[in-house]
C-alpha positions in Angstrom: -8.8 -74.7 17.8 -11.4 -72.7 19.6 -10.7 -69.1 20.6 -8.6 -68.7 23.7 -11.6 -67.5 25.7 -13.7 -70.6 24.9 -11.1 -73.3 24.5 -11.8 -75.9 27.2 -8.1 -76.6 27.6 -7.5 -72.9 28.5 -10.6 -72.8 30.8 -9.5 -76.0 32.6 -6.0 -74.5 33.0 -4.4 -77.4 31.0 -2.9 -74.8 28.7 -1.0 -72.8 31.2 -0.4 -75.4 33.9 0.6 -78.4 31.7 1.0 -77.2 28.1 2.0 -74.1 26.3 -0.5 -72.9 23.7 -0.5 -75.1 20.7 -2.5 -75.7 17.5 -4.3 -79.0 17.2 -3.3 -80.7 14.0 -4.3 -84.3 14.6 -7.6 -85.9 15.9 -7.4 -87.7 19.2 -10.3 -89.7 20.6 -10.0 -91.4 24.0 -12.8 -93.8 25.2 -13.3 -95.7 28.4 -15.8 -98.3 27.5 -18.7 -96.6 25.7 -17.8 -93.2 27.2 -15.7 -90.8 25.0 -13.6 -88.4 27.0 -14.7 -84.8 26.4 -12.6 -82.0 27.9 -13.5 -81.3 31.5 -15.9 -84.3 31.8 -16.0 -86.1 35.2 -15.1 -89.8 35.4 -15.0 -91.8 38.5 -12.0 -94.1 39.3 -14.1 -97.2 38.6 -14.8 -95.9 35.1 -11.1 -95.5 34.3 -9.7 -98.6 35.9 -8.7 -100.1 32.6 -6.6 -98.4 29.9 -8.7 -96.5 27.4 -9.2 -97.1 23.7 -7.2 -94.4 21.8 -7.8 -93.4 18.2 -5.4 -91.2 16.3 -6.4 -89.5 13.1 -3.0 -88.8 11.6 -2.3 -88.3 7.9 -1.0 -91.8 7.2 0.5 -94.9 8.8 4.0 -93.6 8.2 3.5 -90.9 10.8 4.0 -92.0 14.4 2.9 -90.5 17.7 3.7 -90.6 21.4 0.9 -90.4 23.9 1.5 -89.2 27.4 -1.0 -89.3 30.3 -0.2 -87.1 33.3 -1.9 -85.9 36.5 -0.9 -82.3 37.1 -2.7 -82.2 40.4 -0.9 -85.0 42.3 -1.0 -85.6 45.2 -3.6 -82.9 45.8 -4.8 -79.9 43.7 -4.0 -77.5 46.6 -0.4 -78.9 46.9 0.6 -80.4 43.5 4.2 -81.2 44.4 4.2 -84.3 42.2 2.9 -82.2 39.3 2.6 -84.0 36.0 2.8 -87.4 37.6 3.1 -89.9 34.8 0.3 -92.4 34.4 0.9 -93.8 30.9 3.4 -93.5 28.1 3.0 -95.1 24.6 5.3 -94.5 21.7 5.2 -95.6 18.0 1.5 -95.1 17.6 0.7 -95.2 13.8 -1.3 -92.3 12.4 -4.5 -94.1 11.4 -8.2 -93.5 12.0 -8.5 -96.9 13.8 -7.5 -97.9 17.3 -4.0 -96.9 18.2 -1.4 -99.6 18.7 2.1 -98.7 19.9 4.9 -99.5 22.3 3.8 -99.2 25.9 6.9 -97.7 27.7 5.1 -97.0 31.0 2.2 -99.3 31.7 -1.2 -97.7 32.3 -1.7 -96.7 36.0 -5.4 -96.1 36.7 -6.3 -92.8 38.3 -6.9 -93.1 42.0 -7.1 -89.6 43.5 -7.6 -89.5 47.3 -7.9 -85.7 47.8 -9.8 -83.2 45.7 -10.6 -83.2 42.0 -7.7 -84.1 39.7 -7.2 -83.4 36.0 -5.9 -86.2 33.9 -4.4 -85.0 30.7 -3.6 -87.1 27.6 -1.2 -85.3 25.2 -0.3 -86.5 21.7 3.1 -85.6 20.2 4.2 -86.3 16.6 7.5 -88.3 16.5 10.3 -87.7 14.0 10.4 -91.4 13.2 9.6 -94.9 14.5 11.4 -96.1 17.6 13.2 -92.8 18.1 11.6 -91.8 21.4 13.0 -92.4 24.9 12.8 -90.2 28.0 15.8 -88.1 27.0 14.3 -87.4 23.6 10.7 -87.0 24.8 11.3 -83.4 25.6 12.4 -82.7 22.1 9.2 -83.8 20.4 8.1 -80.2 19.8 4.6 -78.9 20.5 1.7 -81.2 21.1 -0.6 -82.0 18.1 -3.7 -82.9 20.3 -4.8 -83.1 23.9 -7.8 -84.0 26.0 -8.4 -84.1 29.7 -10.9 -85.3 32.2 -11.6 -84.7 35.9 -11.5 -87.5 38.5 -12.0 -87.7 42.2 -12.3 -90.5 44.7 -15.4 -92.7 44.1 -17.4 -91.2 47.0 -16.2 -87.6 46.3 -18.4 -84.7 45.4 -18.1 -81.0 44.9 -15.1 -78.9 43.9 -14.1 -77.5 40.5 -16.8 -77.9 37.8 -16.4 -77.3 34.1 -19.3 -76.1 32.0 -19.4 -76.2 28.2 
């Protein structure tokens, strides 16, 4: 993981607002169409209308993961009283280098921010075993093993927080 001063998850306040510091131990690739999500990139709602392709680079197919997608800026970045609004929850994702398949617990809800620029954070957790995750157990998964986020605002929106590499 990059040094704390240059880590895009720290610069974008994902670590701090959403996650505690963690060490990435698994590769996570999220793509909307031909566009791969890079930390801090800007995607419009029309670009994220359909659930993304997710690839998990775990050690083997016997290791399973849970993917959570949240909006920590709901309903608005200046008043995030719905902080960490759940947009997607998938469990039992096998650790392979191909596309992830798993059990969709919460169906994908496309980002549709109405006020300001929102961060949408995808966090990957390693499971202890298959079909062992429910909402009560979700909080006992331990630290994340990977995360990525993108910024999104209403289709005609402009300005606001910008992230630079």
